[in-house]
Structures are given as structure tokens and as C-alpha cells.
N, C-alpha and C positions, 0 to 999 in steps of 0.2 A: 874269528880270529883267536887264538890261542889265550886260553887262562891259566896262569898258573899261581900256586900257591904263595901268599904274601907273608905268608907267617900266624895268618889267623889262625883258633886252635882247631875250630872244626870247620866243616862242611854240614848241613843241613837239608835233608831233600824230604819234600813233603808229597803227600800222595794222596790226591783226597775224590771223592766220588761226585761229581756234578748233578746240582736238581735230585738230592739222593730222595725226598719225600715222593716227589710225582714218581720218580722210576720204580722205588717201591710198592707203588699205589695203584701202577700202570694196569692192575689185572683184578676183576670186581672182587674176587674172594679172599676172607681171612686167609685162605690155606696159600695161596701165592704169597699173600704178604709176606709170611711167616716163613716160608720159603726162601726166598731172595733173601728177608735179613738175616737168615740163619746160616744162607750163603757166602752172604759180604761178612758176618762176623766173622766165621771161620776162613775165608782169605785173607783177611787183614790181623787173624789171631797173629801174636809175635812168636809164638814158635812155629808158624807156618812161615810168615815173611822171615826167618833167619834161613831156614831152609832154604829158602829161594832167591835169597842176594849172597850168601858164601860168604866169603871173604870181601866183596866190594864194598862189605856198611856193616851196620848194627843196629840195633832199635833203638831208638830216642828215647831216654828211660826221662828225659827231663818234660817229656809232651806227657798231656793228658790222656785218658781215653776218651775215643770218640767213635762213633760207626761210619765204617765209609772212610778211614781215613788213616793209612799211615805215616808215619814220621821215622825216617831213619837219620842215623849221622856216623860219616867217616873221618877219620884223621889222613888230611894230605901230607903228601909224598912231596917232599921239597924238588923244586922245578918239573913236577908232571904238570900233563896238560886236564886241568880240574874238568875241564868241559864234556870233553872225551869220558873220562870215568864216569861222572856225573849220567851224561847219554844212554852206556851202557849199563848202568842201574837201572834208568828210565827206563830199557829195551825188557830188562828182565820181570821188572816186577809188573810193568803194565802188559805184559804177556801170561805172566798169572792170573792177572784179573783180569783181562778179557776171557781165558779160558772158565772161571769160576762164574763170571758175571757177564754173561754174551751180549745184552740189553745196552748194556750200564755205560757212562759216559763218564770220562775221565782226567784230571790233569795236575801238573808236578810243577813244583818250584821250587826255586833250591835259592840257599843264601849262605854266606861266611859270618863267624861271629864267638866271641868268646864264651855265650852261653845262646842256648835255641833261643830266649827271651830278647836277645840282641838282633840276632841273627833275622829272625820275625819282624820288628818291630824295625829295622833300618835296611832291609830287603828283602825279604819274603812277602810280605804285605802289602809293601808298594808296589813289586811286583805285579802280586795278583791284582791290584786293583786298576793297573795299568793294561790286564791282559797279556802281561811279557809272561807267559805259561806255555809249557808242551799240555797239548791236548792228546787223546787215545779217543773215539769215537767209534763205536760201531759201524759192521760195513753194512754199506748200502746195497740196496738190490742192484743186481748188473743190467735187467729187463723191468719192464712193469709188473706189476705184481700179478699174478695170474690166480694166487688164491691165499689170501692174507688171515694171518693167524686167529684163529678161532677164539680164542681167552684175550690176546690184546689189543688186536683186531688194529694193529700199530708194523710188525714188520711182517715179513713175507715167510709163510707156513716153508716148514723144509723135514716135517717128518710126522708120522702117523702115530697117534698115540692113545690109550684110554683112559678119559677123564672121567672119573662119576660113571662110570659104567657105559661111557661113551665114545667111541673113536672118532676121533677129530687131529684135522691139521694143526700143528703146533710150529712157532718160531722155536728155535735153538734156545733164547730166555724164557719160555715158558716152559719147553720142555726141561727144564731145570729147575722151575718151580714143582712141576706137576710129581713130585714127590708126598709119598706118605709123612707128614709129621713127624719129629724125631721128637722121642719121649724120653731121653737117656736124663736120668736124674742128675747125671754128671755133666751135663753138656750146659754150663754157664759162660756160653761164650755170646749168643745173641740175648739181646733185649730182653726179651720174656725167658729166656734160660735164667739170666745174672738175675731180675727179677723174683721169678719165683724161688732159686735157693736164698736168697736173700729172707722168706716169710717163712711163720712156722705154720704152714697153712699144708694140707692132704692134698688136697684138688688143684688140675691145672686151671686155667683158663681153658671156657669154652672152644667147641672147634670152631665157632661161624658166627657171624655178628647177629645175628637172629636170636642166637641161646646167649650170648652175650646181654641183650639188648633185655632177654627174659630175667637175668637177676636182677632186675631190680623191684623194689616193690610195687605189690599189687597195685595200689593207688595212683603209679606213674605211668600203668598201662601195657606194661613190660613190651613193649615193642620201641624204645627210641632209644637211640645210644648221643654220646656226648663225644665231641673230636678236640683235644685239649693239644695247642699249643702254644708251647714257653721258649722264650729267649730271657738271657741276661740283660740289665741295664748298666752302662756305664766302665762295660769289661775293658772296651777298648782303651778310654783314657785313664784308666789304673792300669793295663799294663805297658801303656806308654810313657808314663809318670817313672815305674818301677824299671825301665829298661833304660832308660834315661839315665841312673842314678851310678855311680862310680860305687863299684865292688869292692874299696878298699877294706872293709872286712869282711870274716866270716863268716858272719850273721845273715849282711846281704847277700853274699855269693851262693848261700844255702838257698833261702827264701830266691832266688833269679832260676836256681834250677830246680825245685821245687814247687812253686807255687802252684803252675798249670794240673800240675797232679791232684793237689788237695784242693782245688775247683772243682775239678771234673769227679773229683770224690764226692764232693759236698751236693753235687749233681745227682748224682747215684743214691746216695743216703735219704736225700731230699722225698726220690719217686718211691725208694723202700718203707719209710717211714712215712707219707702218705696215704700208701697203699697199706698199710698194715692198720692203720690206724681206722681205717675206714668201717663204720660197722657192718657192713654189710659182707667184709671181708673176714672175719668172725661167727658174724650171723652162718655163712657161707661155707668155711673153712676151705674158702677156693683163694683162687686169684683173677679178681675180679676186674681186674687194670690187665688192656696188654698195649703194651710198648711197642709202638712203629721205630722212633730212632732216638739214642740214647746220647749224647756225647760232649762235653763241653759243656755249655751252658744250653745246648739246645736240645727239647724236650719234644715230642711226638707221642701222643696215647689214644687211645677207645676204651671206655668204660658206660656204663650204664647212666643213660639222663640224669636221676636221681641223686647220683652219686656226683658229677662233678663241679658242685660248686664248693661243695664241701673237700674235696680230693686238691683241687688248685687251690683253694685259701692255705690249706695244710700242707702242700707243697710251696707254695709263695713265701710262709713264714719257716721250715725247716732251713730253705734253702738262702733265706737272707740270714738265718742264725747261725749255719755253719758258716758260711762266706765270712761272715764278721768274727768268727774264731777264729778263720783262718788269715785273715788280712788284720788281724786287731795293731798287732806287734811291727805289721810292715809300714800301716798309714800311720803310727806314729812317729814313728823313725822320719817318714819321708816328707811327713805334715812338718814336722821339727827341722827338716831344711830347710823347708820352701819358705818357713817362715823365715830363714837365717839369710836367706839370700834377698828377703826384703825388694822382692821387681816384680810384685804386685799377684805372684800365684795364690789361687783362692785355695782352702782346704778341702784336700779329697777326701771322700766318705765311701763305706763300701759297699761296693756295687751289690745288687740285689735283681730283681728278676720280675719279668708281666708276661701275662695270659691271656690269647685269645680262644673262647670257646662258641662251638657250633652244636647247636641239638638239633637231630634230624631223625626221623624216622631209621629204623636199622638197612632198609634198603635203599638210602640214598649212597649213590657212590662216594666212596672214600675220598677219591683225585677229587673232586668238586669240595668233598668238605674240607681237604687239607689245603686248598689255596682259599678259600672263605676263613681257615681258624689263622693263614698266615695275613691276611687282611685284619683282621679285627686284633691281632696280636701288636701287628705295626700301628693300628689306632691307640692300641692301649699303651706304645709306646712312646708315641708321641704328645699324647695327653701329659705324658710327665717329662717328658723331654731328658729320662733316663734317670732321674731322679728319685724314683722311689717303685716300689710295688704298684702294679694296677692291672686290673682285668677290663680287659671289652668283652662282648658276648651279641649273639644271632641265632632266634628260635626262628628257624627255618620254617616248621609246623606251621608257628603261630604267625609270623610276619613274612613270611617269603625272603626269599635272600635280598630285595631292593628294599627293604625296611627301613624309615627315616631314623637316622643317629642318634644315638643320644650317648650322653657323656661316661667314658669311662668312670669304673670304680679304683679308688687306691684302696691298696690292702689295710690301710690303717681306718680306712671308716668302716671295715668288717671286722677287724682281728686286733686283740689289743697284742702288745708285743707278747704277752703271755699268753698270746692264742685264743684268751676269750672273746665271745661276741661281745661286740659292742653296742650300743642302743640303738643304733642302725639295723646290726644285726638280727637282734632281738625282735626290732618291729617287722623285719620281712619273717621270721618265723610265725608271726601273729598273721602276717596276712596269708601264708602259706597254707594256714591252717582252716582258713576261710573255705568250703566247699568251692572247688573246680567251676562248677556252673555257674556260684556266682562272682565269680572272679574274670570270668568270661564273658558276663554280662555286664558288670563295671567296666571293662578294657573294649566294648563296642560301644557303650554309653560315651567315654570319654573320646573316643576318636569322630562318634559322629555329633554330639553335642557338647562336647566341653566338661571340664571337671566339677562345676556346681552341679551339672545334672547327674553325673558318676556318684559325688557327695550327698545328694538326695538320696539318691537307689540304694544307695549302703545304710543308710539311716532305715530306710524304709523297711530294710530286709537284717535290719541290727548286726550291721556291720563295723559301723561305723567307729566305731573305738580302734580297730583295725585297719581301717585307710585313712583316720586323720594324720599319722605322723608325715603324710605323703602330701597331702593338700597343702596348699599353698595358705595363707592366713589371709583369708576373704576382707579382713579390715587393713590390711596393707598392703599395699598395692606394689606388685612386682617383688612382691617378698619372699625369700626360695621356702620350701618345705620345712619344718622342722629336722627333719633329719638328712635332709639335701636332697635325696632321691625323689625324684618328681612319680608322682601317680602310675604315670605309664608305663617307667623305666620297671616301678616295682612288682607291678603284675607280671611284667616277665620275666623275671627275677624268681622272684613267687612257683612260678609254675612248674620249677625244676628246684627250689628251695626246702632244704631240710626244715620237716615243721616241728622235731623237739626243740 
């Protein structure tokens, strides 16, 4: 069916990599992840995309930056076949992306609107949710795999290449990943490159995961990493409310045009602030956080295990403050209008973010860590129903992958709005100063004999004061601990909690 222009100002066409985190982590080494991330960033850079699309469209400057995403905009011509024009545009962009990233999966969806926010709310998002999108998938092998790729073990091998001194057969995608690390100081396209350029440090992040883990302090063992997945809360509700408002005044029109960029900037600024404020960053004069995905309100990073709690809490606080600053004026207007309509609409609050943290040995496959971190992130978001910043975690070395669940923590439990530690956070720091061997003994006693036995042991070895804030009052049946954090959860947190 022919679709013609009906007077709408713009047509917006979005392209995105599907399951981007799984794609980037399909190879085992950090080198392959970096190469894929770098290629993705280069292929989707505005300057490169402009050359690809030519006169068919322009880069949509209303959309924020997001890894693996291309957003284009075109002005329809009266009477033209929009669907045919969009398909030509999709053909051209898909061919470009496929050449750069042979093993990735992409999709594209388009919609019409006066602003990108309106087009996204009314057409692009509903189409995406309904599966009404155009896909571009990697070519499948026409014959059974005689020789699978030696790096990813997923696609058929197509070429012989030297990998770390050894000749191996690689698929086209892993061939793309098998390149020396680009160290150009001016290359700020990839997530890691952008972060490095924003930090006042001399040295880049290490070459592999083992070296990254070794940056931690001696007490950490220097062989564990944390994988942190972060995602925004209540952004959909906020965008929907803004999209539905009229644009009678210039300020509302400006907000609709710029809000995606502002929130994307909040993500990148929070990442930079959380990284530079880590004591280890200054101590090492080095980038100690490796970002894999950064875009919109979505972040995935790896860093030394003993830096994870401090980084995550700082990111959530910085992000929340930046989003509040970017949306304060908008929310004031939206809430005033909602109150005037008297239709029972509740007041909107500034969006926040939640995080999932997974601790594991540096040799643990990142692809599995990403999946587990995503699960913990979902638990953190469900616990607060998108209404507050929250964190859920898992320590694979201590508890395995099937550890019994514990309640996620709200950011407000551990940090004040000013960033100062709460009484709960101070109690965790005191518990972290208890020798690791004693904490391990308490954890075993708690699992096997219960809280009273653990308390007796803590008293016997002189650490009852550090344990007391996490014990339920013995004279009050079913009463929660003073901190609201049970001893089991506290011991798990304390393993990687900063002592200071």
C-alpha cells in the first residue's frame, strides 16, 4: 500500500542493534569487546551516517546519543510514496551497518510527527512493541558448519588469521574484532574513548580483564571484577506525559526538541563523575572503569570489584541530580497542567535509575555476567516500581549463581541527597573493617546455625559492635534490624564495600 505525505512536519526513521550487550560480549576477551564497540561507534557516528544517507535524510538532532542507535529525519514531499523512500533509506543504512558489523542484528522502525518525541510516542514505540519493524539479520550458513569460528564458536569460519600469535579460523565478525586496540587520543567515538577523553588522567584502561582486576587494592585479592548494569526508572511515563502535552508555547516546543539530548548527556556526565571521583582513579592516574554500552539511560561497565559499590552509588546520585536539573522546569509545567485538568492525574517526579551488580572472578565469561547483571537490575527496578533509585547485587564467588534472594537496597538507604554516607552506610564500613576471615566465619555460622550463634561468635572475637546494627532485636519478635539490612545481606555487601 502506498503511504503519502499527509502534512506532518517530519518522518523519523530509527535504526538499532538488537541485543547489543549480548552481541558485544559474544567473544571472551576484552580485546574483542573493545573492537566491536569501537566499530559500532564508528559505524553510527553522525559524520559517517551523513555520508551514507546522502540526500535521503539527515541525522535527527532531537534524539540523544545511544550506542548502536541511528536516528534519522526527513521532510516529506507532497504526494511522494513515503514507504518507498523509507525503504530505500533502510536499504542503504542496513548495508552500511552490515559491512561494519557482520554478526550483529539490526531493526528499523519509522513514524511521523511534529517532533521526535511525539512520533516516538504515537508510532515508533507502539510499532516496536508490536513487532511491526523491519529486521536485518546476519547471513546464515548455506551448508552445515564444517569449521566453527575459533573465537565466538557461533558463526562459520571464513578466513585464517593470526590471533595472539596463533593461526586460527575466524568468522567475518570476529575478523573485524581481531584488530590492535586503537589508542588515538582524539578518538572519542567509542564509550571507552569518550570516557577517557573526559577524565584528567594519563593512562588508559588495561588491556585485559585480569589486568583490570589487578588495579584493585591488595585486600581485594586483585582478581575479581564487578559487572554493573544501569537503567533508568519511569522514563517512559515521563516521555509519554511530555509527548501528550500541547506545544502552544515556545518553551514547551524547545523542551520536546531537546529533552532526549539532555537526558543522554546526564548519563554520560554521571559516568564521568562517578569514575573520576573513585579514589583509585586518582591513585592510579588511570581509567579504572571500562564501559561496554553507554546510551540514553542505559549503561554497562566492568571495573575492579572493590570499586563497584562506590562507583554505583555515585553514578545513581549524580544521574539523579542531573536528571532533576534537566526536568525541573518541565515537571513544574506538566504538574500544574495536570492539576488544572482535575482528572485524577498524579504528580510526576523526576526519573531516577537503578543498578544490578555482579561480582565474579576476572576469568568468568562476560556474556554470562551481563545476563546475571540484567536479572539483578530487573529485581532492583521491580522492588521500587520505578519510583526510586535502587540496587540489587550478586556475588558469584561467595554465593554461586543461584543464591537465595535478598531485598534490593534503595539509594536513600546508603547515601543522602548530598552524597554523604547514611548511618547504614557507616555501619557497613565498620563491618567491612572486620577481617575477611572473621566475616566468612560469621556468614557460615549464620547459614548453618542462625543469627544468635553468629552474634555469639561475633561477641567472642570482639566484633559484636560491628555486627549489632544488622541483628534483629532479640527482645522484639520479628522486629527488623536497626539498619533495616539483615546480617546475611550486610556480610555480602561488606565483602566489597569500601572500608573508609
